[in-house]
DONUVEX-628140 format. One record per residue: x negated, z negated, y of N, C-alpha, C, O in turn; residue in three letters. Coordinates in steps of 0.1 Angstrom, whole numbers, plus 5000, padded with zeros to 4 digits. Example, Ala and Ser with C-alpha at 12.3 -4.5 7.8 and 13.67 -1.06 7.14 Angstrom:
DONUVEX-628140
486849224943487749224955486849224967485849154967ala 487249294978486349294989487149215000486649205011ser 
END
This chain:
DONUVEX-628140
499250004988500050005000499150005013499450075022met 498149925012497249925024496650055027496550095038thr 496150125016495550255017496550355023496150435031arg 497750345018498850435023499150415038499350515045gln 499050285042499350255056498250315065498450365075ala 496950295060495850355067495950505069495750555080ile 496250565057496450715058497550755067497450855074asp 498650675067499750715076499350705091499650795098phe 498650595095498250585109497250685113497250735124phe 496350715104495350815107495950955109495651025118gln 496950985100497751115102498451115115498551215122ser 499151005118499850995131498951015143499351085152ala 497850945142496850965154496351105155496251155166leu 496151165144495651305144496651405150496251495157thr 497951375148499051465153499551415166500351485172arg 498951305172499451255184499251345196498051395198ser 500251375204500051455216498951395226498251465232pro 498951255226498051195235496551215231495751245239leu 496351205217495051235212494651385215493451405218ile 495551475213495351615216494951635230493951715233asp 495651565239495251585254493951525257493151575265arg 493651405251492251345253491151435248490151445254leu 491451505237490451605232490251715241489151765243arg 491351765247491251875256490451845269489851925275glu 490551715273489851665285488751575281488651465287his 487951615272486851525267485951485278485451375279lys 485551585286484651565297485151455307484451365311ala 486451465310487051375320487051235314486751135320ala 487451225301487451095294486051025294485850915297val 485051115290483751055289483251015302482450915303ala 483551095313483051055326483750935331483050855338ser 484950905327485650785331484950665324484650555331val 484550675312483850575305482450545311482150435314val 481750655314480450645321480550575334479750485338ala 481550615342481750555355482150415354481750335363met 482950375344483450245343482250145340482150035345ser 481350195331480150125328479350095341478849985343ile 479150205349478450185361479050095371478450015377lys 480450095371481150005380480949865376480749775384ala 481049835363480749705358479349655362479149545366val 478449745360477049715364476849685379476149585382gly 477549755387477549735401478149595405477649525413ala 479249565398479949435401479049325396479049215402leu 478349335385477449235380476349205390475949095393leu 475749315396474749295406475249235419474549155425met 476449265422477049195434477149055431476948965440ile 477649015419477748875415476448805415476248695420ala 475348875410474048815410473548785424473048675427val 473648885433473148865447474048775455473548705464phe 475348765452476248665458475748525455475548445464thr 475448495443474948365439473648335444473348225449leu 472748445444471448425450471448395465470748315470ala 472348465472472448435486472948295489472548235499ala 473748245481474248105483473248005478473247885483arg 472348035469471347945463470147945471469247855469ala 469948035481468648045488468948045503470048075507met 467948015511468148015525468148165529467848255522ser 468648195542468748335546467448405546467348515543ala 466348325550465048385551464448415536463948525534asn 464648325527464248335513464948455507464348535499asp 466248455509467048565503466648705509466548805501phe 466348705522465848835528464548875521464348995519gly 463648775519462348815512462548865498461948955493gln 463548795491463848845477464448985478464049075470leu 465249015488465849155489464649255492464749365487ala 463749215501462649315504461749335492461449455489val 461449235484460649245472461349325461460749415455trp 462649305460463449375450463449525453463349605444tyr 463649555465463649695469462249765468462149875463asn 461249685472459849735471459449765456458949875453ala 459749675447459349695433460249795427459749865418val 461549805430462349905425461850045429461950145421ser 461350055441460750185446459550215437459350325433leu 458650115435457450135428457750175413457050255407leu 458850115407459150145394459550295392459250355382ala 460250345402460650495402459350575402459250675396val 458350535411457150605411456350595399455650695394ala 456350475393455550445381455950525369455150555360ala 457150565368457650635356457150785356457250855346val 456650825367455950955369456851075365456351175359phe 458151065368459051175365459351195351460151295348gly 458951105342459251125328460651105324461151165314gln 461351025332462851005329463651135331464451165323asp 463351205342463951335344463451445335464251525331thr 462151445333461551545324462151545310462451655305leu 462251425304462851425291464251475290464651535280ile 465051445301466451495301466451645301467251705295ala 465451705308465451855309464851915296465452005290arg 463751855291463051915279463851905267463951995259leu 464451785265465251765253466451855253466751915242trp 467151875264468251965264467852105263468452185256gly 466652145269466252285268465752315254466252415248glu 464952235247464452265234465552245223465652325214tyr 466452145225467552135216468552255216469052295206ser 468752295229469652415231469052535224469852625220gly 467752545222467152665215466852635201466452725193arg 467252515196467052485182465552445179465252435167gly 464752415189463352375187463252225187462752165196glu 463752155177463852015176462551945175462351835180his 461552005168460251945167459551935181458951845184ala 459752045189459152045203459851935211459151875219ala 461151915209461851815217461351675213461151585222ala 461051655200460451525196459051505202458751395206arg 458251605203456951595209457051565224456251485229ser 458051625230458251595245458551445247458151385257ala 459351395238459751245239458451165237458251065245tyr 457651195228456351115226455451125238454851035242arg 455351245243454551275255455051185267454251115273phe 456351185269456951105280456750955278456450885288gly 456850905266456650765263455250725266454950615272arg 454250805262452850765264452550765279451850675284arg 452950875286452650875301453250765308452650705317ile 454550725304455150615311454450485309454250405319thr 453950455297453250325294451950325302451650225309ile 451250435302449950435310450150415325449550345331val 451150495330451350495344451850355349451450305359ser 452750295341453250165344452150065345452149975354ala 451250065335450149975335449249995347448749895353ala 449050115351448250145363448850085376448250025384val 450150105377450950055389450949905389450749845400phe 451049835377451049695377449749635381449649545389val 448649695376447349655380447049675395446449585401leu 447549785400447449805414448149705423447649655433gly 449349665418450149565425449449435426449349365436leu 448849395414448249265413446949265422446549155427leu 446249375423444949375430445249395445444549335454leu 446149485449446349515463447049405471446749385483val 448049345465448849245472448049135479448249105491thr 447149065472446248965479445349025489445148965500pro 444949155487443949215496444649245510444049215520ile 445849285510446549325522447149195529447749205540ile 447049085523447448955529448948925528449448855536gly 449648985518451048955516451248815511450648785500val 452048735517452248595512453248585501454448615504lys 452848545490453748535478453048435468451848445466ile 453848345462453248255453452748325441453348425437ala 451648275435451048345423452048365412452048475406pro 452848265408453848275397454848385401455348455392glu 455248395414456248495418455548635417456248735413ala 454348645420453648775420453548825405453848945403leu 453248735396453148785382454548815376454648905368phe 455548745381456948775377457348915382457948995375ala 456948945395457249075401456549185393457149285391val 455249155389454449255382455149285369455249405364ala 455549185362456249205349457549285351457849365342ala 458249255361459449325364459149475367459949555362phe 458149505374457749635376457449715363457949825362leu 456749655354456449725341457749745333458049845328phe 458549635332459849645325460849745330461449815323ala 460949745343461949835349461449985348462250075346gln 460150005349459550135347459950195333460350305332thr 459650115323459950155310461450165307461850255299phe 462250085313463650095312464150225317465150285312leu 463550275328463950405333463750515323464650595320his 462550525317462350625307463250595294463750695289phe 463250475290464050445278465550485279466150535270ser 466050455291467550485294467750635294468750685288ser 466950705301467150855302466850925288467651015285his 465950875281465650935268466750905258467150995250ser 467150785258468250745248469550815252470350835243ser 469750845264470950915269471051045262472151085257arg 469951125262470051265257469851265242470251355235val 469051165236468851165222469951105214470351155204val 470550995219471550915212472950935218473950965211val 473050925231474250925238474350825250473550735250gly 475250855259475250775272475750635269475550545277phe 476550615259477050475256475950385253475850275259ile 475050415244473950335241473050315253472550205256val 472850425260471950425272472450335283471750245287ser 473750355287474250295299474650145296474650065306glu 475150115285475549975282474349885284474449775289leu 473249935279472049845280471349865294470849765299asn 471449975300470849995313471549925324470949865333arg 472849925323473749865334474249725331474449655341glu 474349685319474949555316474149455309474149335313met 473349485299472649395291471749305299471949185299met 470749365306469849285314470449215325470049105329trp 471549265331472149205343472949085338473148985346arg 473549085326474248965321473248855319473548735323leu 472048875314471048775313470648725327470548595329val 470448815336470048775350471148685356470848585363leu 472348735354473548665360473648515355473848425363leu 473448505342473448365336472448275342472748165345ala 471248325344470148245349470348215364470148095368val 470748315372471048285386472148185388472148105396val 473248205380474348105381473847965377474247875384ala 473047955367472547815363471747765374471847645378trp 470847845380469947795391470747765403470447665410ala 471847835406472647805418473447675417473647605427ala 473747645405474547515402473647395402473947295408val 472447405396471647285393470447265402470047155405phe 469947375407468747355417468547485424469147585422his 467547485433467247595442466647715434465847695425gln 467147835437466647955430465347995436465247995448leu 464448035428463148085433463048235429463648285420thr 462148305437461948445434461348465420461648555413met 460448375416459848385403460848375392460848455382ala 461848285393462948265383463748395383464148445372gln 464048445394464948565395464248685387464948745378phe 463048715390462348835384462048805369462148895361phe 461748685366461448655352462648675343462548725332ala 463848625348465048645341465448785339465848835328ala 465148865350465449015349464549075338464949165331ala 463349035337462349085327462849065313462849145305val 463248935311463748905297464948995294465049045282val 465949005303467049095300466649235298467249305289gly 465649295305465249425303464549445290464649555284met 463849345285463249355272464249385261464149465252ile 465349305262466449325252467049465253467349525243phe 467249515266467849645268466949755262467449845255ser 465649745265464749855260464649845244464649945238val 464749725239464649705224465849775218465649855208leu 467049755222468249815216468149965218468550035208phe 467750015229467750165231466650225222466850325216gln 465550165222464450215213464750225199464450315192ser 465450115194465850115180466850225177466750295166leu 467750255186468750365184468050495184468350585176ala 467050515193466350645194465550665181465450775176val 464850555177464050565165464850605153464450685145arg 466050555151466950595140467350735141467350805131arg 467650785153468050925155466851015152467051125146arg 465650985157464551065154464151075140463651175135leu 464450965132464150965118464951065110464651105099ala 466151105116466951195110466551345111466951435104glu 465551365121465151505124463851535116463451465107gly 463151645120461851675114460851575116460751515127pro 460051545106459051435107457851485114457151405120thr 457551615113456351665120456651695135457751725138glu 455551685143455751705157455551855160454851925153gly 456251905170456152045175454952055183454251965187gly 454652185187453552215195453752155209454752185216ala 452852075214452952015227452452105238451352155236ala 453152125249452752205260452352105271453052115282asp 451352015269451051915279450851955293451351895302ser 450052065295449752115309451052145316451252105328pro 451952225310453152265316454052145319454652135329ala 454152055309454951935310454451845322455151785329trp 453151835323452551755333452751805347453051735356phe 452751945348453052005361454451985365454751955376ala 455351995355456851965358457051825362457751795371ser 456251735355456351595358456051565372456651485379ser 454951635377454451605390455551645401455751575410arg 456151765399457151805408458351705408458951675418ala 458751665396459951575395459551435400460351365406met 458251395399457851275404457851265419458351165425trp 457451375425457551385440458951365445459251295454ile 459851445438461351435442461851295440462551235448ser 461451225429461951095425461450995435462150905440ala 460151005439459550905449460250925462460550825469val 460551045467461151065479462651015479463050945489val 463351035468464650975466464650825467465450755473glu 463650765460463450625460463150565473463750465477ala 462350635481462050595495463350595503463650505510val 464150705501465450715508466450595504467150545512ser 466350555491467250455486466850315490467650225493gln 465550285489465050145490464350115502464149995505tyr 463850215510462950175521463750115533463050055542ala 465050135534465750085546465549935547465249885558asp 465749865536465649715537464249675541464049585548val 463249755536461849725539461549745554460849675560met 462049855559461949885573462549785582461949745592leu 463749745578464449635586463649505586463549435596ile 463149475574462349355573461049355581460649255586gly 460549475583459349495591459649495606459049425614tyr 460649575610460949595624461849485630461849465642phe 462649425622463449315626463049185621462149115626ala 463649145609463249015603463749015589464649095586ser 463248935580463748925566465248885566465948935557pro 465648805575467048755576467948875578469048895572ala 467648965588468349085591468349175579469349245576val 467149185573467049275561468049225550468649305543ala 468149095549469149035539470549075542471349095533gly 470949075555472249105559472549255556473649285551glu 471649345559471749485556471849505541472649585536tyr 471049425533471049435519472349405513472849475503phe 473049305518474349265513475349375515476049405506val 475349435527476349545530475949665521476949725516ala 474749695519474349805511474649785497475049885490ala 474549665492474949645478476449665475476849715465arg 477249625485478749655484478949805484479749855476ile 478349875494478550015496477950095484478450205481ala 477050025478476350095466477250115454476950185445asn 478450045455479450075444479750215443479850275432ile 479850285454480250425454479050505447479350595439phe 477850475450476750555445476550515430476150605422leu 476750395426476550355412477650415403477350465392met 478850415408479950475401479750625400479950685389val 479350695411479050835410477850865401477850965394thr 476850775401475750795392476250795377475650865369thr 477250715374477850715361478350855357478150905346gly 479050925367479451055364478251155363478251245355leu 477351135372476151225371475351205358474751295353his 475351085353474651055341475251145329474551195321thr 476551155329477251235319476851385321476551455311tyr 476851435334476551575336475051605333474851715328ser 474151515336472751535333472451545318471551615314met 473251475310473051485296473551615290473251645278ser 474251695298474651825293474151945301474152055296his 473751925313473452035322472352125317472552245317ser 471252065312470152155308470552235295470252355295ala 471152165286471552235273472552355276472352465271asn 473552325285474552435288473952545296474252655294leu 473052505306472452605315471552705307471652825309phe 470652645299469752725292470352805280469652895274phe 471552765276472252835265473252925271474152985264ser 473252945285474053045292475553005291476453095290asn 475852885290477252835290477652785304478052665305gln 477552875314477752835328479152795331479452695338ile 480152865324481552835327481852695321482652625327his 481352665310481552525304480952415313481652315315lys 479752445318479152345327480052325340480252215345leu 480552435345481452435357482752355354483152275362gln 483252375342484452295338484152145338485052065343asp 483052105333482651965332482451915346482951805349ile 481851985355481551945369482851925376483051835385leu 483852015374485152015381485851885376486551825384arg 485851855363486451735358485851615364486551515367ser 484551615365483851495371484251475386484451365391leu 484451585393484851585407486251525408486551445418ala 487151565399488451515400488551365397489151285404thr 487751315387487751175383487151095395487550985398val 486051155401485351085412486351065424486350955429ser 487051165427487951145438489051045435489350965444leu 489551045423490650955420490250815419490950725423ala 488950785415488550655413487850595426487750475427phe 487350675435486650625446487550605459487150535468leu 488750665459489550645470490050495472490050445483leu 490450435461490950295462489850195468490150115477pro 488550205463487550115469487350135484487050045492pro 487550265489487450285504488450205511488150145521val 489650215506490750145513490549995512490749925522val 490049945501489849795499488749755509488849645515val 487649825510486549785519486949795533486649705541ile 487649895537488149905551489049795555488949735566val 489949755546490949655549490449515547490749425554leu 489549495537489149365533487649345533487149255527gly 486949425541485449415541484949285546484049235540gly 485549225556485049095561485248985551484348905549lys 486348985544486548885534485548905522485048805517leu 485249025518484349045508482948995512482248935504ile 482549025524481248985529481148835530480048775528leu 482248765533482148625535481948555522481548435522ser 482148625510481848565497480348525496479948425490ile 479548605503478048585503477748465511476648405510phe 478548435521478248325530479048365543479148475546gly 479448265551480348285562479648375573480248455579ala 478348355575477648435585477448585582477148665591his 477648625569477548765565478748845569478748965569tyr 479948775573481048855577480848935590481549035592ala 479848905598479548975610478849115607478649195616gly 478549135594477949265590478949375588478649485583val 480249345591481349435587481149575593481349675585tyr 480749595605480549735610479449815602479649935599pro 478449745598477349805590477949845576477649955571thr 478749765571479349795558480249915559480249995550leu 481049925569481950035571481250165572481550265565ile 480150175580479350295581478750335568478850455564val 478150235561477550265548478550315537478250405530leu 479750245537480750275527481250415529481450495519ala 481650455541482250585544481150695541481550805536leu 479950665545478850765543478650785528478450895523ala 478650675520478350685506479550755499479350825489ala 480750735504481950795498481850945500482051025491phe 481450995513481251135515480151195507480351305502gly 479051125505477951175497478451185482478051285476arg 479251095478479751105464480551225461480551285450ser 481251275471482151385469481351515468481951625464leu 480051515471479251635470478751665456478351765453cys 478951565447478651585433477151565429476351535438gly 476851595417475551575411474551685413473851725404pro 474551745426473651855428472151825425471451915419ala 471651705429470251685426469951685411468951755407pro 470751625402470551625388470651765382469851805373gly 471551845387471651985382470452065386469852135377ile 469952055398468752135402467552085394466752175391leu 467351955392466251905385466151945371465051965365leu 467251955364467351985350467552125346467652165335thr 467552215356467752355354466652445359466752565360thr 465452375361464252455365464052475380463252555383gly 464752405388464652425403464052295409464452265421his 463252225402462752105407461852115419461752035428glu 461052225420460152245432460952275444460652225455arg 462052355443462852385455463552255460463552225472leu 464052175450464652045454463651955460463951885470tyr 462451955455461351865460461151885475461051795483ser 460952015479460652045493461852015502461651955513trp 463052045497464152005506464251855508464451815519ile 464151785497464351635499463251565506463451465513val 462051625505460851565512461051575527460951485535ile 461451695532461651715546462851635551462751575562val 463951635544465151565548464851415549465351345558ala 464151365539463951215538462951175549463151065555thr 461951245551460951215562461651205575461451115583ala 462551305578463251305590464251185591464251115602thr 464851155580465751035580465050905582465550815589arg 463950895576463150765577462650745591462750625596met 462250845598461850835612463050785620462950705629leu 464250855618465450815625465850675622466250595631leu 465750635609466150495605465250395611465650285616thr 463950425612462950325617463250305632463250195637ala 463550415639463850405654465150325656465150235664phe 466150365649467450295651467450155646468050065652leu 466650125635466549985631465849895641466249785643ala 464849945647464049875657464949845669464749745676ala 465849935672466649925685467949855683468349775691lys 468549885671469949825669470049745656471149705653tyr 468949725649469049635637469749705625469549815623gly 470549615618471149665606472149785608472149875600ala 472949775619473849875622473150005625473650115621leu 472050005632471250125635470750185622470750305621gly 470250105613469750155601470850225593470650325586ala 472050165593473150225586473550355592473850455584ala 473550365605473850495611472750605608473050715605cys 471450555607470450655603470650695589470350815586gly 471050605580471250645566472450745565472350845558trp 473450725573474650815572474250955578474651055572ala 473650955589473251085596472351165587472451285587ile 471451095580470451165572470951215559470451315554gly 471951145553472351175539473451275538473451365530asn 474451265547475651355545475251505546475651575538leu 474551545557474251685558473351735546473451845541pro 472451645541471551675530472351705518472051805511leu 473251625514473951645501475051755502475351815492phe 475551775514476451895515475552025513476052115507val 474352025519473452135518473052155503472952265498gly 472752045496472352055482473452115473473152195464leu 474752075476475852135468475952285471476152355461ala 475752325483475752475486474652545479474852655473ile 473452485479472252545473472452555458472152655451ile 473052445452473252445438474152555433474052615423cys 475152585441476152685438475452825439475752915432arg 474452835449473852965451472852995440472753105435ala 472052895436470952925426471252895412470652945403val 472252805409472652775396473952835391474252835379cys 474752885401476052945397477152845395478152885390gly 476952715398477952615396478152535409477152515416val 479352495412479652405423479952265419480952245412asp 479052165422479252035417480151945426480451835422pro 480552005437481251925447482751925445483251995436ser 483451845453484951835453485551975456486652005453ile 484752065463485352195467485652275454486452365455ala 485052245443485252315430486752295426487352385420ala 487352185429488752155425489652255433490552315427ile 489452265446490352355454490052505451490952585451phe 488852535448488552675445489252715432489852825431thr 489152625422489852645409491352655411492052735405his 491952565419493352565422493852695429494852755425trp 493052745439493352865445493352985436494153075437arg 492352985427492253105418493353105408493853215405ser 493752985403494952975394496253025401497053085395arg 496352975414497553015421497653165423498653225422thr 496453225427496453365429496753445416497353555416ala 496253395405496453455392497953455389498453555383ala 498653355392500053345389500953445397501953495393arg 500453455410501153545419500753695417501353785424thr 
END
């Protein structure tokens, strides 16, 4: 009877109209899952920094924010483009059926990441005392360990995403280590003062677990493929790595340098205020990154196998989901931004104008779609590098000037003015050189074409 019941329910599910519709819209369903994971990760980090802001003085929290952004920037540089390179090479070689070459590319990326991370950690430990940066020795070693762990987590997450799937990658990248960090910060906030060393040490422990689970999943999947390695094209891979590395460093500067500039031109306390507003507005970027994560896991494979129409269908589904899920947070932040900021502490409510500028700009940027990821994984990394270098240099000069003159609000205006035109332009370029439109405009283009076909 039990077996008959199981067969009955399986048959019912197979014939279910809902299941059929979900299968028809697989890309949209998968993108919702990816975006949801990113959203949970963003909320976890907001909770972490909320507790940290309450457990630390304004100046100490500002210093933590500056160090967190500085080391996050260094981690992006330390991975040396291997996170993006493996996404491209695995999709390219797998799309051609060259699985042994894809396996060799993974091993190449892992070796380069370990060596590069070690070099950056050694440089951090040597240079920090020389330039006279004041930080406790235990905090410096915790920061160095965080740099190594985050660097390898970047490669581990991107490689496990294309080798195993985005569920294994993103659950560990976005949630595992942050849950560990949240538990430690909550304990420290309740029982005693939180220190920078405790914060980074807890993050390292969580990242070790994340990398371990991802690596085990990748190892099992690789064991199912050919045991011999394919021919390695190290010179070509290294050249591509360099171009992707430059793009990644420039993007990281654009993402993390604002807090550092404010800390330098204003004060750590002001940097902490901007950091709080940026973390809330970052919900839009993290949710969008979840959608981009799904597109990057397919873009290289579909592009190099000449399935451009299928790639466009996926991007259009992502744009639809993005619009539907990002509109409510805009309304919530505009109407309740002061209340949200006050959770960090009463004096943070005054950062409301900065939050509004950042949130609206991030929302507009999100509607432009995953143009950077598409360009980087389809062989246009050099074009993208030059564009983003010029745009970011211009924006950083503008941000430094406005931050010095108007503080956090000025930096927010600089971020908005520099980012919106850039990402609109990238979407246009992506359509011209790749043949796909990643932006929200793809929805209306498709709607107009269908309407014209009916008439």
